[in-house]
Phi, psi and omega in degrees: 000134178251122175253129179268116177272331176190184175292344186257343184227127177237139179248136179244128174233119181209152185245358175230149187303321181295318179293319177303310182298313181296314181293321177297315179299317179296314181295320178296320178297319178297315179294320180298318178301317179293316182297324181291334178295323182264337180054040180229335187234159176257197185238135177243122176255121182243129175265115181268329176202185181288347182238359185228127181223158167234148175236123185224144168283124189230134176287345179279352180248129180300146179305136178089358181243155173235124178249150178245144181219138175253128179239050184273135174254140183257000000 
C-alpha cells in the first residue's frame, strides 16, 4: 500500500517481498516525476522496518540521483 503524505513524501507498507518491490518501484517513479519538474532535488528511499519505507524528494540528494538509507532499530 502506498500512502501519499504530500507530493514529496510517499509511505510504503507491505508484508511480502513482491509487494514491497512493486510498491517501492511505483513510489520511486512517482517521486522521480515530481523531482524532474523542479530539476533541483534527488530521491531518498528510507527503510524504517522490514515492512515500512518512505520515498521522498530530498534536497539532501543531488538531482538525478536516488539514495537509500536504513533506519532499522534492533
